[in-house]
One Martini backbone bead per residue (centre of mass of N, CA, C, O) as a GRO file, in nm:
protein
   87
    1MET     BB    1  10.514   7.446  11.065
    2LYS     BB    2  10.360   7.642  11.303
    3SER     BB    3  10.396   7.942  11.425
    4ILE     BB    4  10.289   8.167  11.659
    5GLY     BB    5  10.360   8.442  11.482
    6ILE     BB    6  10.158   8.325  11.256
    7THR     BB    7   9.955   8.463  11.001
    8ASN     BB    8   9.669   8.415  10.803
    9GLU     BB    9   9.593   8.581  10.495
   10MET     BB   10   9.305   8.653  10.303
   11ILE     BB   11   9.313   8.739   9.936
   12LYS     BB   12   9.176   8.920   9.673
   13ILE     BB   13   9.301   8.925   9.331
   14PRO     BB   14   9.336   9.093   9.061
   15GLN     BB   15   9.456   9.037   8.762
   16ASP     BB   16   9.597   9.321   8.735
   17MET     BB   17   9.776   9.263   9.023
   18ILE     BB   18   9.942   9.009   9.055
   19LEU     BB   19  10.228   9.106   8.974
   20ASP     BB   20  10.259   9.320   9.191
   21ILE     BB   21  10.223   9.136   9.436
   22LEU     BB   22  10.431   8.924   9.382
   23SER     BB   23  10.671   9.127   9.400
   24ILE     BB   24  10.635   9.166   9.704
   25LEU     BB   25  10.646   8.885   9.813
   26LEU     BB   26  10.927   8.819   9.699
   27LYS     BB   27  11.094   9.057   9.816
   28GLU     BB   28  10.967   8.985  10.131
   29GLU     BB   29  10.945   8.683  10.181
   30LEU     BB   30  10.659   8.570  10.156
   31ASN     BB   31  10.429   8.359  10.232
   32TYR     BB   32  10.244   8.167   9.981
   33GLU     BB   33   9.901   8.081   9.841
   34ILE     BB   34   9.719   7.955   9.587
   35THR     BB   35   9.371   7.854   9.626
   36GLU     BB   36   9.228   8.028   9.403
   37VAL     BB   37   9.044   8.053   9.079
   38LEU     BB   38   8.832   8.316   8.946
   39GLU     BB   39   8.751   8.338   8.631
   40ASN     BB   40   8.479   8.501   8.628
   41ARG     BB   41   8.641   8.746   8.809
   42ALA     BB   42   8.944   8.777   8.769
   43MET     BB   43   9.074   8.595   9.026
   44ALA     BB   44   9.285   8.550   9.322
   45VAL     BB   45   9.352   8.341   9.583
   46PHE     BB   46   9.532   8.442   9.881
   47VAL     BB   47   9.779   8.311  10.119
   48ILE     BB   48   9.928   8.488  10.388
   49GLY     BB   49  10.227   8.480  10.571
   50ILE     BB   50  10.267   8.638  10.892
   51ASP     BB   51  10.512   8.777  11.091
   52GLN     BB   52  10.447   8.949  11.376
   53SER     BB   53  10.773   9.001  11.444
   54LYS     BB   54  10.781   9.147  11.155
   55PRO     BB   55  10.751   9.460  11.042
   56ARG     BB   56  10.806   9.421  10.731
   57GLN     BB   57  10.565   9.232  10.689
   58LEU     BB   58  10.341   9.417  10.790
   59LYS     BB   59  10.398   9.640  10.583
   60ALA     BB   60  10.366   9.478  10.321
   61PHE     BB   61  10.071   9.404  10.380
   62GLN     BB   62   9.970   9.696  10.391
   63ASN     BB   63  10.046   9.769  10.109
   64ILE     BB   64   9.869   9.574   9.966
   65GLN     BB   65   9.601   9.680  10.077
   66GLU     BB   66   9.633   9.964   9.961
   67LEU     BB   67   9.638   9.891   9.659
   68LEU     BB   68   9.361   9.738   9.657
   69THR     BB   69   9.203   9.984   9.737
   70ALA     BB   70   9.285  10.178   9.510
   71TYR     BB   71   9.192   9.996   9.277
   72HIS     BB   72   8.892   9.979   9.370
   73GLU     BB   73   8.839  10.291   9.349
   74PHE     BB   74   8.922  10.321   9.055
   75ARG     BB   75   8.747  10.094   8.919
   76PHE     BB   76   8.458  10.182   9.098
   77SER     BB   77   8.423  10.463   9.022
   78GLU     BB   78   8.157  10.708   8.988
   79ASN     BB   79   8.344  10.978   9.034
   80GLU     BB   80   8.484  11.117   8.785
   81THR     BB   81   8.693  11.391   8.711
   82LEU     BB   82   8.812  11.227   8.461
   83ASN     BB   83   8.713  11.172   8.130
   84TRP     BB   84   8.891  10.992   7.893
   85ARG     BB   85   8.669  10.966   7.666
   86ASP     BB   86   8.657  11.295   7.594
   87ASN     BB   87   8.970  11.332   7.462
   0.00000   0.00000   0.00000
């Protein structure tokens, strides 16, 4: 049964981040479903149910989005200020 204040958000999570994101989902008791596994891209597609009336759930989802953005910037950055390979 779907409540009026619940929205479903679909996100793609890289394999490297799945455990980190799952720990947030479990800690904050967010409802989620893994709807697809993209083996060739090493990603999983999650649908997360967020109760819009609960600020804590909104903040947790915002934190997940920020982690994924930071990961993407780190992973695909073309302008590395420190090249660890040269050390």
